[in-house]
N, CA, C and O atoms as a CHARMM CRD file, in Angstrom:
* protein
*
  312
    1    1 MET  N     -6.90100  19.27700 -16.11600 PROA 1      0.00000
    2    1 MET  CA    -6.62200  20.10200 -14.96600 PROA 1      0.00000
    3    1 MET  C     -7.42100  21.39200 -15.08000 PROA 1      0.00000
    4    1 MET  O     -7.26900  22.13600 -16.04800 PROA 1      0.00000
    5    2 ASP  N     -8.26700  21.65800 -14.09900 PROA 2      0.00000
    6    2 ASP  CA    -9.13200  22.82100 -14.15800 PROA 2      0.00000
    7    2 ASP  C     -8.42600  24.10700 -13.74800 PROA 2      0.00000
    8    2 ASP  O     -8.73200  25.17800 -14.27000 PROA 2      0.00000
    9    3 GLU  N     -7.49300  24.00500 -12.82400 PROA 3      0.00000
   10    3 GLU  CA    -6.82100  25.19500 -12.31400 PROA 3      0.00000
   11    3 GLU  C     -5.66100  25.59900 -13.21100 PROA 3      0.00000
   12    3 GLU  O     -5.07800  24.77000 -13.91000 PROA 3      0.00000
   13    4 ALA  N     -5.33800  26.87500 -13.17900 PROA 4      0.00000
   14    4 ALA  CA    -4.15700  27.35500 -13.89800 PROA 4      0.00000
   15    4 ALA  C     -2.92000  26.81600 -13.19400 PROA 4      0.00000
   16    4 ALA  O     -2.86200  26.78000 -11.96500 PROA 4      0.00000
   17    5 PHE  N     -1.94000  26.40000 -13.97400 PROA 5      0.00000
   18    5 PHE  CA    -0.71900  25.83500 -13.41100 PROA 5      0.00000
   19    5 PHE  C      0.38100  26.87300 -13.52500 PROA 5      0.00000
   20    5 PHE  O      0.97200  27.05000 -14.59000 PROA 5      0.00000
   21    6 GLY  N      0.65100  27.55500 -12.42900 PROA 6      0.00000
   22    6 GLY  CA     1.64800  28.61100 -12.44300 PROA 6      0.00000
   23    6 GLY  C      2.85000  28.26600 -11.59200 PROA 6      0.00000
   24    6 GLY  O      2.94300  27.17600 -11.02600 PROA 6      0.00000
   25    7 LEU  N      3.76800  29.21200 -11.51300 PROA 7      0.00000
   26    7 LEU  CA     4.99300  28.99900 -10.74500 PROA 7      0.00000
   27    7 LEU  C      4.71200  28.74100  -9.27000 PROA 7      0.00000
   28    7 LEU  O      5.31400  27.85100  -8.66800 PROA 7      0.00000
   29    8 GLU  N      3.80500  29.51100  -8.68800 PROA 8      0.00000
   30    8 GLU  CA     3.52500  29.33100  -7.26000 PROA 8      0.00000
   31    8 GLU  C      2.98900  27.93600  -6.97300 PROA 8      0.00000
   32    8 GLU  O      3.37400  27.32000  -5.98000 PROA 8      0.00000
   33    9 GLU  N      2.10800  27.43200  -7.82700 PROA 9      0.00000
   34    9 GLU  CA     1.51800  26.11600  -7.61900 PROA 9      0.00000
   35    9 GLU  C      2.52900  24.99800  -7.83600 PROA 9      0.00000
   36    9 GLU  O      2.40000  23.92800  -7.24100 PROA 9      0.00000
   37   10 SER  N      3.52500  25.22700  -8.67100 PROA 10     0.00000
   38   10 SER  CA     4.48000  24.16800  -8.99100 PROA 10     0.00000
   39   10 SER  C      5.72000  24.17900  -8.09400 PROA 10     0.00000
   40   10 SER  O      6.52400  23.24900  -8.15700 PROA 10     0.00000
   41   11 PHE  N      5.89500  25.20800  -7.26200 PROA 11     0.00000
   42   11 PHE  CA     7.07200  25.28400  -6.39600 PROA 11     0.00000
   43   11 PHE  C      6.95900  24.26400  -5.27800 PROA 11     0.00000
   44   11 PHE  O      5.96300  24.22900  -4.55600 PROA 11     0.00000
   45   12 LEU  N      7.99700  23.42200  -5.13700 PROA 12     0.00000
   46   12 LEU  CA     7.97400  22.35900  -4.13400 PROA 12     0.00000
   47   12 LEU  C      9.14800  22.41900  -3.16400 PROA 12     0.00000
   48   12 LEU  O      9.34300  21.47600  -2.39900 PROA 12     0.00000
   49   13 GLY  N      9.92500  23.47600  -3.16700 PROA 13     0.00000
   50   13 GLY  CA    11.03200  23.59300  -2.23400 PROA 13     0.00000
   51   13 GLY  C     12.30300  24.01200  -2.94400 PROA 13     0.00000
   52   13 GLY  O     12.32000  24.20100  -4.16000 PROA 13     0.00000
   53   14 SER  N     13.37200  24.15600  -2.16400 PROA 14     0.00000
   54   14 SER  CA    14.64400  24.55000  -2.75200 PROA 14     0.00000
   55   14 SER  C     15.71300  23.52800  -2.38700 PROA 14     0.00000
   56   14 SER  O     15.55800  22.76900  -1.43100 PROA 14     0.00000
   57   15 VAL  N     16.78200  23.51400  -3.14700 PROA 15     0.00000
   58   15 VAL  CA    17.89300  22.59800  -2.90400 PROA 15     0.00000
   59   15 VAL  C     19.19300  23.38100  -3.00500 PROA 15     0.00000
   60   15 VAL  O     19.23900  24.46400  -3.59000 PROA 15     0.00000
   61   16 THR  N     20.24900  22.81800  -2.42700 PROA 16     0.00000
   62   16 THR  CA    21.58700  23.38400  -2.53400 PROA 16     0.00000
   63   16 THR  C     22.47700  22.34500  -3.19400 PROA 16     0.00000
   64   16 THR  O     22.44100  21.17000  -2.82800 PROA 16     0.00000
   65   17 VAL  N     23.26300  22.76500  -4.15100 PROA 17     0.00000
   66   17 VAL  CA    24.17800  21.85100  -4.83400 PROA 17     0.00000
   67   17 VAL  C     25.40200  21.66600  -3.95000 PROA 17     0.00000
   68   17 VAL  O     26.04800  22.63600  -3.55300 PROA 17     0.00000
   69   18 GLY  N     25.71200  20.40700  -3.64600 PROA 18     0.00000
   70   18 GLY  CA    26.88200  20.09300  -2.83100 PROA 18     0.00000
   71   18 GLY  C     28.16400  20.12200  -3.65600 PROA 18     0.00000
   72   18 GLY  O     28.13100  20.31900  -4.87100 PROA 18     0.00000
   73   19 GLU  N     29.29600  19.92200  -2.97800 PROA 19     0.00000
   74   19 GLU  CA    30.59500  19.96700  -3.64100 PROA 19     0.00000
   75   19 GLU  C     30.71400  18.95500  -4.77300 PROA 19     0.00000
   76   19 GLU  O     31.41700  19.20700  -5.75100 PROA 19     0.00000
   77   20 ARG  N     30.04200  17.82100  -4.65700 PROA 20     0.00000
   78   20 ARG  CA    30.11100  16.77900  -5.68400 PROA 20     0.00000
   79   20 ARG  C     28.99400  16.92100  -6.72400 PROA 20     0.00000
   80   20 ARG  O     28.79000  16.01800  -7.53500 PROA 20     0.00000
   81   21 GLY  N     28.27600  18.04100  -6.70400 PROA 21     0.00000
   82   21 GLY  CA    27.21300  18.28700  -7.67600 PROA 21     0.00000
   83   21 GLY  C     25.90800  17.59900  -7.33300 PROA 21     0.00000
   84   21 GLY  O     25.01100  17.52900  -8.17300 PROA 21     0.00000
   85   22 GLN  N     25.78100  17.09600  -6.13300 PROA 22     0.00000
   86   22 GLN  CA    24.57800  16.37800  -5.73200 PROA 22     0.00000
   87   22 GLN  C     23.55800  17.32300  -5.10900 PROA 22     0.00000
   88   22 GLN  O     23.90800  18.32400  -4.48500 PROA 22     0.00000
   89   23 VAL  N     22.28800  16.97700  -5.29600 PROA 23     0.00000
   90   23 VAL  CA    21.20100  17.71000  -4.65800 PROA 23     0.00000
   91   23 VAL  C     20.27200  16.70400  -3.98700 PROA 23     0.00000
   92   23 VAL  O     20.21600  15.54000  -4.38200 PROA 23     0.00000
   93   24 VAL  N     19.55400  17.15400  -2.98200 PROA 24     0.00000
   94   24 VAL  CA    18.54400  16.34100  -2.32700 PROA 24     0.00000
   95   24 VAL  C     17.19000  16.88100  -2.74500 PROA 24     0.00000
   96   24 VAL  O     16.92600  18.07600  -2.60600 PROA 24     0.00000
   97   25 ILE  N     16.33900  16.01900  -3.25100 PROA 25     0.00000
   98   25 ILE  CA    14.99400  16.43300  -3.65400 PROA 25     0.00000
   99   25 ILE  C     14.15800  16.57700  -2.38300 PROA 25     0.00000
  100   25 ILE  O     14.08100  15.63400  -1.59500 PROA 25     0.00000
  101   26 PRO  N     13.53100  17.73400  -2.16500 PROA 26     0.00000
  102   26 PRO  CA    12.73300  17.94200  -0.94800 PROA 26     0.00000
  103   26 PRO  C     11.64200  16.88300  -0.79200 PROA 26     0.00000
  104   26 PRO  O     11.07800  16.40600  -1.77700 PROA 26     0.00000
  105   27 ALA  N     11.35700  16.52400   0.45500 PROA 27     0.00000
  106   27 ALA  CA    10.35100  15.50400   0.75500 PROA 27     0.00000
  107   27 ALA  C      9.01000  15.83900   0.11000 PROA 27     0.00000
  108   27 ALA  O      8.34400  14.95000  -0.42000 PROA 27     0.00000
  109   28 GLU  N      8.60700  17.10000   0.14700 PROA 28     0.00000
  110   28 GLU  CA     7.32300  17.48300  -0.44400 PROA 28     0.00000
  111   28 GLU  C      7.30000  17.17600  -1.94600 PROA 28     0.00000
  112   28 GLU  O      6.28600  16.72200  -2.47700 PROA 28     0.00000
  113   29 ALA  N      8.42200  17.42700  -2.62200 PROA 29     0.00000
  114   29 ALA  CA     8.50400  17.14600  -4.05700 PROA 29     0.00000
  115   29 ALA  C      8.46700  15.63900  -4.31000 PROA 29     0.00000
  116   29 ALA  O      7.79100  15.17500  -5.22800 PROA 29     0.00000
  117   30 ARG  N      9.19700  14.87900  -3.49400 PROA 30     0.00000
  118   30 ARG  CA     9.18900  13.41300  -3.65700 PROA 30     0.00000
  119   30 ARG  C      7.79300  12.85700  -3.44200 PROA 30     0.00000
  120   30 ARG  O      7.33500  12.00500  -4.20400 PROA 30     0.00000
  121   31 ASP  N      7.11300  13.33900  -2.40300 PROA 31     0.00000
  122   31 ASP  CA     5.74200  12.88200  -2.12700 PROA 31     0.00000
  123   31 ASP  C      4.81000  13.26700  -3.26500 PROA 31     0.00000
  124   31 ASP  O      4.02600  12.44400  -3.73600 PROA 31     0.00000
  125   32 HSD  N      4.89500  14.50900  -3.70300 PROA 32     0.00000
  126   32 HSD  CA     4.01900  15.03700  -4.75800 PROA 32     0.00000
  127   32 HSD  C      4.17800  14.24500  -6.05700 PROA 32     0.00000
  128   32 HSD  O      3.20000  13.99100  -6.76000 PROA 32     0.00000
  129   33 MET  N      5.41100  13.85800  -6.37000 PROA 33     0.00000
  130   33 MET  CA     5.69800  13.17200  -7.62900 PROA 33     0.00000
  131   33 MET  C      5.77200  11.65200  -7.47800 PROA 33     0.00000
  132   33 MET  O      5.96600  10.94200  -8.46500 PROA 33     0.00000
  133   34 GLY  N      5.62100  11.15600  -6.26400 PROA 34     0.00000
  134   34 GLY  CA     5.67500   9.71400  -6.04200 PROA 34     0.00000
  135   34 GLY  C      7.06400   9.13000  -6.26700 PROA 34     0.00000
  136   34 GLY  O      7.19000   7.98500  -6.70300 PROA 34     0.00000
  137   35 ILE  N      8.10000   9.89600  -5.97600 PROA 35     0.00000
  138   35 ILE  CA     9.47600   9.43500  -6.16000 PROA 35     0.00000
  139   35 ILE  C      9.88300   8.60600  -4.94400 PROA 35     0.00000
  140   35 ILE  O      9.78200   9.05800  -3.80300 PROA 35     0.00000
  141   36 GLN  N     10.34000   7.39100  -5.20900 PROA 36     0.00000
  142   36 GLN  CA    10.75300   6.46300  -4.16500 PROA 36     0.00000
  143   36 GLN  C     12.25200   6.19500  -4.25700 PROA 36     0.00000
  144   36 GLN  O     12.83900   6.35800  -5.32700 PROA 36     0.00000
  145   37 PRO  N     12.88300   5.78500  -3.15100 PROA 37     0.00000
  146   37 PRO  CA    14.30000   5.41400  -3.22800 PROA 37     0.00000
  147   37 PRO  C     14.52400   4.35800  -4.30700 PROA 37     0.00000
  148   37 PRO  O     13.76700   3.39200  -4.40000 PROA 37     0.00000
  149   38 GLY  N     15.54300   4.53700  -5.10600 PROA 38     0.00000
  150   38 GLY  CA    15.84200   3.60800  -6.18800 PROA 38     0.00000
  151   38 GLY  C     15.22600   3.98200  -7.52800 PROA 38     0.00000
  152   38 GLY  O     15.62100   3.43100  -8.55600 PROA 38     0.00000
  153   39 ASP  N     14.25900   4.91600  -7.54400 PROA 39     0.00000
  154   39 ASP  CA    13.67700   5.36200  -8.81500 PROA 39     0.00000
  155   39 ASP  C     14.75800   6.01400  -9.67100 PROA 39     0.00000
  156   39 ASP  O     15.63500   6.70900  -9.15700 PROA 39     0.00000
  157   40 LYS  N     14.68800   5.78700 -10.96400 PROA 40     0.00000
  158   40 LYS  CA    15.60500   6.42200 -11.90200 PROA 40     0.00000
  159   40 LYS  C     14.95100   7.68300 -12.44600 PROA 40     0.00000
  160   40 LYS  O     13.79100   7.66900 -12.85700 PROA 40     0.00000
  161   41 LEU  N     15.70900   8.77300 -12.44400 PROA 41     0.00000
  162   41 LEU  CA    15.23800  10.04400 -12.98700 PROA 41     0.00000
  163   41 LEU  C     16.17600  10.47200 -14.09500 PROA 41     0.00000
  164   41 LEU  O     17.38100  10.22500 -14.03200 PROA 41     0.00000
  165   42 LEU  N     15.62600  11.11000 -15.10200 PROA 42     0.00000
  166   42 LEU  CA    16.42700  11.69200 -16.16600 PROA 42     0.00000
  167   42 LEU  C     16.44900  13.19800 -15.97200 PROA 42     0.00000
  168   42 LEU  O     15.43800  13.79500 -15.60500 PROA 42     0.00000
  169   43 ALA  N     17.59200  13.80900 -16.21500 PROA 43     0.00000
  170   43 ALA  CA    17.73300  15.25600 -16.08000 PROA 43     0.00000
  171   43 ALA  C     17.83100  15.87700 -17.46100 PROA 43     0.00000
  172   43 ALA  O     18.62000  15.43400 -18.29600 PROA 43     0.00000
  173   44 PHE  N     17.02800  16.90300 -17.69800 PROA 44     0.00000
  174   44 PHE  CA    17.02300  17.62300 -18.96300 PROA 44     0.00000
  175   44 PHE  C     17.31500  19.09100 -18.69800 PROA 44     0.00000
  176   44 PHE  O     16.89100  19.64300 -17.68300 PROA 44     0.00000
  177   45 SER  N     18.02800  19.70900 -19.59800 PROA 45     0.00000
  178   45 SER  CA    18.26800  21.14500 -19.52400 PROA 45     0.00000
  179   45 SER  C     17.10900  21.86100 -20.20000 PROA 45     0.00000
  180   45 SER  O     16.70400  21.49700 -21.30400 PROA 45     0.00000
  181   46 HSD  N     16.58500  22.86900 -19.54000 PROA 46     0.00000
  182   46 HSD  CA    15.57100  23.72800 -20.14800 PROA 46     0.00000
  183   46 HSD  C     16.26300  24.55600 -21.23100 PROA 46     0.00000
  184   46 HSD  O     17.44500  24.87000 -21.09600 PROA 46     0.00000
  185   47 PRO  N     15.55400  24.91200 -22.29400 PROA 47     0.00000
  186   47 PRO  CA    16.18100  25.69300 -23.37200 PROA 47     0.00000
  187   47 PRO  C     16.88200  26.97000 -22.90800 PROA 47     0.00000
  188   47 PRO  O     17.82300  27.41900 -23.56300 PROA 47     0.00000
  189   48 THR  N     16.44800  27.56100 -21.80100 PROA 48     0.00000
  190   48 THR  CA    17.10300  28.76900 -21.30100 PROA 48     0.00000
  191   48 THR  C     18.42500  28.46900 -20.60600 PROA 48     0.00000
  192   48 THR  O     19.19100  29.38500 -20.30500 PROA 48     0.00000
  193   49 ARG  N     18.69500  27.19900 -20.35200 PROA 49     0.00000
  194   49 ARG  CA    19.87600  26.74300 -19.61000 PROA 49     0.00000
  195   49 ARG  C     19.91900  27.31400 -18.20000 PROA 49     0.00000
  196   49 ARG  O     20.98900  27.44500 -17.60500 PROA 49     0.00000
  197   50 GLN  N     18.76000  27.64700 -17.67800 PROA 50     0.00000
  198   50 GLN  CA    18.65300  28.16800 -16.32300 PROA 50     0.00000
  199   50 GLN  C     17.84500  27.24100 -15.42100 PROA 50     0.00000
  200   50 GLN  O     17.62300  27.55400 -14.25100 PROA 50     0.00000
  201   51 MET  N     17.40000  26.09100 -15.96200 PROA 51     0.00000
  202   51 MET  CA    16.60400  25.13600 -15.19800 PROA 51     0.00000
  203   51 MET  C     17.03400  23.72100 -15.53900 PROA 51     0.00000
  204   51 MET  O     17.44900  23.42600 -16.66000 PROA 51     0.00000
  205   52 VAL  N     16.92400  22.85800 -14.54400 PROA 52     0.00000
  206   52 VAL  CA    17.08200  21.43000 -14.76200 PROA 52     0.00000
  207   52 VAL  C     15.71700  20.81100 -14.51600 PROA 52     0.00000
  208   52 VAL  O     15.11500  21.03300 -13.46600 PROA 52     0.00000
  209   53 CYS  N     15.23600  20.05500 -15.45400 PROA 53     0.00000
  210   53 CYS  CA    13.94600  19.38400 -15.33200 PROA 53     0.00000
  211   53 CYS  C     14.19800  17.89600 -15.10300 PROA 53     0.00000
  212   53 CYS  O     14.99100  17.28300 -15.81800 PROA 53     0.00000
  213   54 LEU  N     13.52700  17.31500 -14.11100 PROA 54     0.00000
  214   54 LEU  CA    13.67500  15.90100 -13.81100 PROA 54     0.00000
  215   54 LEU  C     12.42900  15.15300 -14.24700 PROA 54     0.00000
  216   54 LEU  O     11.30700  15.64000 -14.10400 PROA 54     0.00000
  217   55 CYS  N     12.64400  13.97100 -14.77500 PROA 55     0.00000
  218   55 CYS  CA    11.54200  13.14800 -15.27500 PROA 55     0.00000
  219   55 CYS  C     11.79200  11.71100 -14.86800 PROA 55     0.00000
  220   55 CYS  O     12.91400  11.21800 -14.99000 PROA 55     0.00000
  221   56 LYS  N     10.75900  11.02700 -14.38300 PROA 56     0.00000
  222   56 LYS  CA    10.89300   9.60600 -14.06100 PROA 56     0.00000
  223   56 LYS  C     11.07300   8.81200 -15.35800 PROA 56     0.00000
  224   56 LYS  O     10.38600   9.06100 -16.34800 PROA 56     0.00000
  225   57 VAL  N     11.99600   7.86300 -15.34000 PROA 57     0.00000
  226   57 VAL  CA    12.21600   7.00100 -16.50300 PROA 57     0.00000
  227   57 VAL  C     10.93800   6.24300 -16.84500 PROA 57     0.00000
  228   57 VAL  O     10.62400   6.05400 -18.02000 PROA 57     0.00000
  229   58 THR  N     10.19700   5.80800 -15.82300 PROA 58     0.00000
  230   58 THR  CA     8.97900   5.04000 -16.07200 PROA 58     0.00000
  231   58 THR  C      7.94800   5.83800 -16.86400 PROA 58     0.00000
  232   58 THR  O      7.19900   5.27100 -17.66000 PROA 58     0.00000
  233   59 MET  N      7.90700   7.16800 -16.64700 PROA 59     0.00000
  234   59 MET  CA     6.96700   8.00100 -17.39900 PROA 59     0.00000
  235   59 MET  C      7.35300   8.01400 -18.87300 PROA 59     0.00000
  236   59 MET  O      6.48600   7.91600 -19.74100 PROA 59     0.00000
  237   60 LEU  N      8.63700   8.13100 -19.15900 PROA 60     0.00000
  238   60 LEU  CA     9.06900   8.14500 -20.55100 PROA 60     0.00000
  239   60 LEU  C      8.84900   6.79200 -21.21600 PROA 60     0.00000
  240   60 LEU  O      8.55200   6.72200 -22.40900 PROA 60     0.00000
  241   61 GLU  N      8.99400   5.72300 -20.44600 PROA 61     0.00000
  242   61 GLU  CA     8.72000   4.38900 -20.99400 PROA 61     0.00000
  243   61 GLU  C      7.25800   4.27400 -21.40100 PROA 61     0.00000
  244   61 GLU  O      6.94200   3.69000 -22.43800 PROA 61     0.00000
  245   62 ARG  N      6.35800   4.83500 -20.58100 PROA 62     0.00000
  246   62 ARG  CA     4.92100   4.79900 -20.92500 PROA 62     0.00000
  247   62 ARG  C      4.64700   5.64100 -22.16700 PROA 62     0.00000
  248   62 ARG  O      3.85500   5.24600 -23.02200 PROA 62     0.00000
  249   63 VAL  N      5.29600   6.79300 -22.27000 PROA 63     0.00000
  250   63 VAL  CA     5.12400   7.64200 -23.45300 PROA 63     0.00000
  251   63 VAL  C      5.63700   6.91100 -24.69600 PROA 63     0.00000
  252   63 VAL  O      4.98800   6.94300 -25.74100 PROA 63     0.00000
  253   64 ALA  N      6.79100   6.25600 -24.59100 PROA 64     0.00000
  254   64 ALA  CA     7.34900   5.52600 -25.73200 PROA 64     0.00000
  255   64 ALA  C      6.41000   4.40600 -26.16800 PROA 64     0.00000
  256   64 ALA  O      6.20900   4.20200 -27.36600 PROA 64     0.00000
  257   65 ALA  N      5.83600   3.68200 -25.21800 PROA 65     0.00000
  258   65 ALA  CA     4.89900   2.60900 -25.54300 PROA 65     0.00000
  259   65 ALA  C      3.66200   3.17200 -26.24300 PROA 65     0.00000
  260   65 ALA  O      3.17400   2.58600 -27.20900 PROA 65     0.00000
  261   66 PHE  N      3.16200   4.29800 -25.76100 PROA 66     0.00000
  262   66 PHE  CA     2.00100   4.93600 -26.38500 PROA 66     0.00000
  263   66 PHE  C      2.31800   5.35800 -27.82000 PROA 66     0.00000
  264   66 PHE  O      1.52800   5.11300 -28.73200 PROA 66     0.00000
  265   67 LEU  N      3.47900   5.99400 -28.01700 PROA 67     0.00000
  266   67 LEU  CA     3.86100   6.43600 -29.36400 PROA 67     0.00000
  267   67 LEU  C      4.03000   5.25300 -30.31600 PROA 67     0.00000
  268   67 LEU  O      3.69900   5.35900 -31.49700 PROA 67     0.00000
  269   68 LYS  N      4.53800   4.13900 -29.81900 PROA 68     0.00000
  270   68 LYS  CA     4.66800   2.94200 -30.65100 PROA 68     0.00000
  271   68 LYS  C      3.29600   2.43500 -31.07400 PROA 68     0.00000
  272   68 LYS  O      3.09900   2.03900 -32.22300 PROA 68     0.00000
  273   69 ARG  N      2.33400   2.44900 -30.12500 PROA 69     0.00000
  274   69 ARG  CA     0.96300   2.02000 -30.46000 PROA 69     0.00000
  275   69 ARG  C      0.36500   2.90000 -31.54200 PROA 69     0.00000
  276   69 ARG  O     -0.25200   2.40100 -32.48200 PROA 69     0.00000
  277   70 VAL  N      0.54400   4.21300 -31.41300 PROA 70     0.00000
  278   70 VAL  CA     0.02300   5.15200 -32.41200 PROA 70     0.00000
  279   70 VAL  C      0.66400   4.87300 -33.76600 PROA 70     0.00000
  280   70 VAL  O     -0.02100   4.83800 -34.78800 PROA 70     0.00000
  281   71 GLU  N      1.97500   4.67500 -33.77100 PROA 71     0.00000
  282   71 GLU  CA     2.69000   4.38600 -35.02000 PROA 71     0.00000
  283   71 GLU  C      2.18700   3.09100 -35.64600 PROA 71     0.00000
  284   71 GLU  O      1.98800   3.02900 -36.85900 PROA 71     0.00000
  285   72 ASP  N      1.98000   2.06500 -34.84100 PROA 72     0.00000
  286   72 ASP  CA     1.47100   0.78200 -35.35700 PROA 72     0.00000
  287   72 ASP  C      0.07600   0.94300 -35.96500 PROA 72     0.00000
  288   72 ASP  O     -0.22300   0.37400 -37.01500 PROA 72     0.00000
  289   73 GLU  N     -0.77100   1.72500 -35.29300 PROA 73     0.00000
  290   73 GLU  CA    -2.13300   1.94700 -35.81500 PROA 73     0.00000
  291   73 GLU  C     -2.09300   2.70900 -37.12900 PROA 73     0.00000
  292   73 GLU  O     -2.87900   2.43000 -38.03400 PROA 73     0.00000
  293   74 GLU  N     -1.17800   3.67500 -37.24100 PROA 74     0.00000
  294   74 GLU  CA    -1.04900   4.43400 -38.49000 PROA 74     0.00000
  295   74 GLU  C     -0.60100   3.51600 -39.62000 PROA 74     0.00000
  296   74 GLU  O     -1.07400   3.66200 -40.74700 PROA 74     0.00000
  297   75 ARG  N      0.29200   2.58100 -39.34900 PROA 75     0.00000
  298   75 ARG  CA     0.74400   1.63200 -40.37400 PROA 75     0.00000
  299   75 ARG  C     -0.40900   0.73200 -40.83300 PROA 75     0.00000
  300   75 ARG  O     -0.54300   0.42500 -42.01700 PROA 75     0.00000
  301   76 GLU  N     -1.24200   0.31600 -39.86100 PROA 76     0.00000
  302   76 GLU  CA    -2.38100  -0.54600 -40.19700 PROA 76     0.00000
  303   76 GLU  C     -3.37500   0.18200 -41.09400 PROA 76     0.00000
  304   76 GLU  O     -4.01900  -0.44400 -41.93600 PROA 76     0.00000
  305   77 GLU  N     -3.50800   1.49300 -40.92500 PROA 77     0.00000
  306   77 GLU  CA    -4.44600   2.27300 -41.73500 PROA 77     0.00000
  307   77 GLU  C     -3.96900   2.42100 -43.17100 PROA 77     0.00000
  308   77 GLU  O     -4.77900   2.58000 -44.08500 PROA 77     0.00000
  309   78 ASP  N     -2.64500   2.36900 -43.37500 PROA 78     0.00000
  310   78 ASP  CA    -2.08900   2.55100 -44.73300 PROA 78     0.00000
  311   78 ASP  C     -2.25100   1.35100 -45.55200 PROA 78     0.00000
  312   78 ASP  O     -1.84200   1.33500 -46.71300 PROA 78     0.00000
């Protein structure tokens, strides 16, 4: 990524928490991140406990597969 990634560039809208703790992800954010109905997202607390970070499960699955490949290659080298 050539451009600096700051708060202004990453802002995709605002949400309101409903009585049942539900939020609606803004359309711009869904489009930007390729989130489709039925996609599974994981919610993480930021260390400051002032942010909730959402991550697609499929992204973490790809990261896990990559880390397994790296681990397997390291074992082969030993």
